[in-house]
N, C-alpha and C positions, 0 to 999 in steps of 0.2 A: 506494498498500500506505499503508495508516494504520495505528495504535497499535505501532510498532515490529516487524511480520513477518517474524517469519524472513529474514534477508540473506539467505540459500539461497534464498529464493525470488528476488528481489529477482533475482540474478545469474543461477537459470533462465532469468528473462523477459527481460532483456535477451540473453541467450544467443541466443537464440528472435528477436531484434530487435524486442522491446515496448520502446519509448520510459517508464521505471518512475520513479516521483515517487512516494519515499520519505519517510512521515512519521513521525515516533516517539511523537506522541500521538495523544489521540482528537479528532477533530472534531466539530461541531455547529453544525444549525440553518443560518443564512446563510452563515459562516464554510463550513462543509462541500457547501451546496449549491455554492454559483461555485466551489471547488475538483475540485470531480466533473463538474461540469453536462457536462463535453463528456469523457468518460472511454467505453472503452468494459469496460474490467472493473476493478470494486475490490476489492483483500482489506481487510476487516477483523477485529477480532476482539470482543470481547466491551461493550468500551465504546460506541463510535459505533451510534448509531440510526441504523438504513435506515427514515425512516416516507415514509407516502404522500406526504409531501410534496416531499422528498425524489426519492423515484421519476419521480414527474411532473415535477419539474424536469429529469431527466437527459436528454439527444438521441440518448446514441450507447449512452446501458448494455444488454450485456447478457449481461453474468455479476457477480455476486456473490458473493465467496468468502468464506467463514467459517471464521477461523482457529482455533478455539474450540472446545468442547464441544458447540453448540447453533445454530441459526440462530433463537433470538427476538426478535436486536436486529432482526429486518428485516421489511417488512411482505407474506409471503410470500404473499397472496391478489392486494394491487398488484404484487407484480414478476411473477405468473403470471397475471394478467389485461395485464400485457406483455410477457410472451413471453422474461422473463429467468429463467433459469436463479441458481441459487442452493443454493451447496452448503457442506458445513461439513468440518475437517479436525480429529473427533474426538480425535486421538490427537496434533497437537500439544506438548497441552502437555502431555505426559507427563513430557517430561523437565525442564520446570520443578517442576513436585510432587517429580519425587524431587529434582532438585536443594536444595529446600524439606526434603523430609526427612532429607537427610544431614546 
């Protein structure tokens, strides 16, 4: 999980038996590739760019979760060609927006 995705998501995945690495910031380029090349699932917000190069460098990836409004940070065409499921959770930012308004 990158970019400080909710600690609740981390706990839920760990409770289901997944090994979760939690990184509070975005990664890009070679650093991102090195970190996720053997991952099965990744969770990102809007700053991490999942490009064609990133997707093609992943050996086991089958799910990309975007915990933000859209999926424009993911090369959806390449993900689909590789059979990688991409989803987003558009309401995860609702609380953050409400906190900023208050």
